[in-house]
N, C-alpha and C positions, 0 to 999 in steps of 0.2 A: 641180282646173283651175278657173281664175278665170271662165271662160265655158263654156256648154254645148256650143258647136260651134266649137272653136278653129280648125279648118281654114277654116270659113266667114268667121270674123272676119279670118284672115290674108288671105283673098282680097279682103275689103272694105277692108282697110288698103292692100293693093297697088293696088286700084282707086283709092283716094283719091289715092296717090302718082302713079299714071299719068294721072289725068283732067287736063283742062285747067281751070285756075281763073282767076277774075277777081281782079286786084290793083289796086284802085282807087288809083292813085299820084297825086301832085300836092303842092301846098303850100297853106297858109293865109295866104299874103302879104297877101290882101285884108283880112283881119282886122287884121293888124298895121297895114297903111296907114290903115284907118279910125280906129283908137285913136291913131295918132300924130297925126292931124288935131286931136285934143283934148289933146295932150300937155301944152301950157302950162296949160290949165284944171285938168287932173288933178294936175300938180305943185303948183300953187297950193293945191289942197285939202289935198294931203299935207303941204305945209310948215306948215300951221296946226294939225296934230293928230297925235297918235301913231298909228302903224300897229301892227298890221294893221287893216283895216276893209273892210266891204263897200261898194262905191261904186254907189249907186242912179243909174243913167243914165236919167232920165226921158225925154230926147229920143230915145234909141235905142229905148226901150220904146214910146213913142208911134208911131214909125215901123213897128215890128213889128205893132202893133195895127191901124194904118191899112192896112198891106199885107194882113193877114188879112181885114179887112172888104172890101177892094176885090176880092180874088181869089175869095172865096166869093160875094160880091155879084154878080160877073160870071157865074159859073157855077151858082150855087144861089140864084136871086133870091128875096128875102123870107125868107131863113134868119135864125135868131136865135142869135148866139153867146153862150155862157156860159163865162166864164173859170174854169179849173179852179184853185181857190184852193190845193189841196194842192201845186201845183208851186212856188209862191212866195206865202206868206201875209203878207208885209209890208204893213202898212196903206197906204203910199203906192202900192204896185203895185196892190192891190185898188181903191183909190179912182181910179186913173188908168183902169184898165179899165172901171170903171163909167162914168166921164165919156165914154168912147168908145162907149158905148151897149151895153156887155156886160152880161149878167146875171152871176150867180155860180153855179158848179157846185161844191157843198160835199159833203164826205164824212164829216162828223162834226159832233157838237153844237157843238164849239168853233168850227168854221168857220162853222156856221149862225148862231151868235151874232154873229160878225163880220159876216156879210152883213146880218143884221137890223138892225145898228147903222147901216146906210146907208139913210137914208129912201127908200122907193119902189123899191128895187132888187129885181128878180124873182130867184128862186132856185130851182135844181134840187137836191134833196137826194137823194143816191144812196149806194150802199155796202151791204155785208152787215152783219148783226148790229147794227142800229140799236137804241139803248136806248129803253126806254119814255118816259123823260123827253125824249129827243130827238124822238121822234114827237109827244109831247104838245106841245112847243114849236112844231113845225111845223103842228100842227092849230090852235094859237092864232093862227098868222100865215098862215092858209089863203089869205088874199087875195094873198099874195106868194109862197108856197111850193108847189112841186109836189114831190111824193114819188115817186122811181122805186122801186117796191117790188121786193124781192130774193127773195121766197119766198112760199109759200102761207100759212106761219105769220105772216109779217109782214103779209100782207094782213088776216088775222084780228085781229092786234093793232091795226092801224090802224083797221080797222072798228069794233072795240070802243071804242077811244078817241074816235073821231068821234061815236059814238052816245052815249057818256057825256057828252061836251061839247056835244052838240047842234049841231055844226059840220061842214059838208061840206069835203072836201079833195080837190083834183085830184091824180091819180096816173097814172103810167106803170108799166110792168113791164119789167124787164131780161131779155133773152133772148140767150144765146150761141148761135152756130151752129157747124157743124163746124169752120169755119176757126179758131175761137177757141182750140182746144187747151187749155193750161193755164188760160186765162181762163174755162174752163167752170165754175169753182167759183162764179161769180157768177150770180145770176139763176136763172130756171127754164128747163129744156130747151124749145127751140122747139116740140117736139111737144106740150108741155103747155099751150101758149098758149090753145087753144080752151077747155080746161077751166078755166084760170085766168080767162079772160074771163067765162065763165059763173058761176063761183064769186064773182066781184066783185058780181054782181047781188044777193047775199045781204047786201051791206053797202051799203045805198042811199046813205049819205053819203060813201062813197068813190067819186068820180067817175073811174072808170077811162077814160083818154082818150088814152093814149099808149104807145109802145114805145121802150125804150132799147136801141139796138143799138150798144153801145160797140165801136168798131173796133180798140181796143188799139193795140199799137205795131208793126203791120205796116210793113215798108218794101218792100212789093210791091204795086204799084197793082192788079194783077189780083186780089189777095186782097180788097182793099176792094170791088172791083166784084163779086167773087163772093159776098161776105157780103150785099150788097144784092140781088143777083139771087136768092139763096136765099130771103131773106125775102119778096120779091115773089111768088115762085112758091108758097110756103107760104101766104101770105095769100089769094092767089086760089083755091087749092085747099081750104083748111081753114076759113076764116072766111066767114060769111054776108055777103051784101051789106050788110045791116043792121049787123052788127058792124064791118065796114070803114067804114062811114059814120060810126061813133062815134069813130073815131080822129082826134084833133084835132092830134096831133104825132108825129113820129118823131125821136128823138134819136139821131143817128149818131155821138155821142161825139167822141173825140179820138185821141191816139196819133200825131199828125203830127210828124215829126222834123225839126228845122231843117236846112236845106241847107248843107253845106260849113262846119261849125263846129268839128269835131273829127276826130281820127283814132284808130287803135287800134294797139297793138303787134302785129307779126307773130306773136307767140306766141299771140294769140287767133284767128288764122286757123286753119281746120281742120287744114291741112298743118303750120303752125307748132306746134300743140298736140302733134301726134303726133311731129314731129321733136324738139322740145324735151323731151318726156317720155322718149324713148329716150336722148337725150343725157345728161339728168340722171341716169337710172338707171345709166349706165355712167360717171358722174363727168366727163363732158365739157360744155364750154360750147358754146353754139350761136351761130354768127355768121349773123345774118340779112342778106339783101341790101339791105333797106330799114329805116330807122329806124322808120317807121310807114306805115300805109296809111289813106287817107280813109274814114271811115265812110260806107257807102252811104246815099244819101238822094235826095229829089226836090225840085225847086223847088216852092214853095207853090203856084204856078199849076198845076202838074200834079195835085197832090192834089185841088185844087178842080174842075179839069176832069174828072178820072175820077170822083169823087163825084157831081158834078152830072149828068154823062152817064148814070151807072148809075141814078140817081134818076129822071131823066127817062124812061129806057127801062123800068124794072122797077117803080117805085112810083107815079109821078104818074098813070098810067092807071088805078090802083086807088083812090088816096087823095086826098081833097081836104083836105090838112093842111099845117101848118107844119113846117119841118125845123130842128132844133136842132143846134148843134155845141158841143163841149166843149174849145176850145183851151187848152192849158197850156203844155207845154215849147215848142211852136212860137212863142210870143210871150214867155214869161218869160225864156227863155235870154237875151234881149237886155236884160233889165231891170237886171242887176247884173254888176259886175266885182269882182275881189278885189285889193287894194293891199297890198303887202308891202314890207319893207326889209331889205337885206342886212345882217346883223349881224356876219358872220365870214366871211372868205375863208381856207379852210384850205388850198387849193391852187388851181392854174389851172383844175382840173376839178371843184372842190367848194366851194359856198357854203352857208351856213345863213342862213335868213330868220327873221323874228320871228313868224310865224304857222305853225300846223300844219294838217295836213289835216283835223283835227277841225271846221274851218270848213266842210267840205263833207260831213262825216259818215263818210267812209271813205277808205282810201288809194287812191282811184280812179285817180290819175295814174301809178301803177306800170304800168298797162296801157292807159289812156286818154291820147291825146295832145291836149293843148290848148296853143296857143301862150302863151309867156311872153315879155313884152316889157320890156326895160330902158329905162324912161322917161328915166333920168339920162344914159345913153349910147346914144342910139338908132341903129339901123341896119336896113336892110331885108335882113338876112341873119342866119342863125342860127349861133351858136357852140355847140359841144359843152360842156355843164357840168351837173353834177348839182346840183339845187337842193333842198337838204334843208330840212325844217321844224324847228320849235321843239320837237317832242315827244320823249320818251324812247321812241322807237318806230323800229325799223329800217325800217319800210315808209312812214315820213313823208317823202315826196318830192313835189314840185310838178311835176317834170319833169326832162328830161335834155338840154335844149337851150334857147337863149335868143335872141331878136332883140336884137341889140346889138353894139356895136363891141368891147366887153369888158365884164366885170363886176367891181365893186370894192366894198368895205365902204362902207355908206352909200347904195348906189344904191337908187332906188326901182323895183320891179318891179310889173307888173300881169298878172293872169290874166284876160283878157277873157271875156265871155259866159258867165258862171257863175251865172246867175240861176235856173236850173231844177233843182230836186231837189238843191240844195246848201245854201243858206241855211236851208232848212225842215228839213234833216237834221243841222244843226250840233250838236255836243256840247260840254259844258264840261269834258271830260277834261283835266286838268293845268292848263289855262288857261281864263279865262272867255270866253264867246262875244263876239266883237268887235261893235262898233256898226255901224249902217248910216248912212252919210253921203251926202247927196244932191249930185250933181255940180252941178246947175243952182242949187241953194240950199245952199251948203256949210254955212251956219249951222244947218241942220236936221240935228242928230245924234241918232239915237235908238239906244237899246240894242235888240238883236234881240228882237223881241216878237210872235211869231206866236200865243202863247197868251194 
């Protein structure tokens, strides 16, 4: 038997089928409309160079940065944002974030060196398994770098390095709480925080002054509020007033999802998974009622209001400190689009373009819906068409519908808002990684270079 209690699992499946479920329907016409406002400028850029390429949209990115600052500034006054470099490490993106007053949140020595190349930029260095040479570099630049420590052993390594170099280093410690589930591989258990705080006293050059409470990718505002409440209750109960007074910052992390930018295939819905698996087992196709559902998300203002309210209620009465955030996807999504050209029209419902999904690291568009827009023959309606990529891979598809009147060989297509966790995951399988071209300054063409 594949499970221990088949009867119980059968009842669970029946419950799933009988329960009421949310199906967030709608469309992403607002994205297509926004992109078509820039249609002429994008086509001018595409006319002057070969596709495919990543299109760096500095104006769109600036708007996202400003919106984040405004929302969190209103609900979490005095907070400090640190841009999560891992979400998109392109130099132009990093430099623009810094120009908007963001520090940098880095997760590796490579990213740390990128940050240090920008004069005066403050840096949070986080992540597990930091190398000794990376910690050494952080200590050498302790005037700009705060290390979020991930374990007791890392505390020892950092303390030994600081003592050997005769330099003090500011630090925080990462603590997951019960809401974090799989993310609990990071940091130390919350229950160990008092012991960690006291162990840090054995390393006088490690100035432990903060807590990193990375909120991960929750799409449930109550979960964010619950994490903050749990931390506040623990600090009040387990840390002394003197220890709480030494906390200079709380880093609440990132994980904020952009609102209404993509959808997902019905086969990713819990019901869809079960039905599709059963059909496939018996050799049947599944006909879903909807082409896609919108990914659940919240407006940025709601994230900021929920976090700010929870901090006001549970942390500010205990702590006189600064609050850090680590926005990544919530802003970098808007930094880049992908521009492609139709190379072959094989039938009315199948075209092949000149770029493959190695540009984003994986065949994500088989199950994730992102709008594709035909800039050459624009329309505010979608037509059904399979848009295959240039790879020798049956999963290499950009989507199954396109905004446009029709689609023909030579048409220029754009996949908008693909700046987060795509460019940074690109691979050179079969074809080289395409360059980044700036929309506002189209002469600035750079090869992909996060490393």
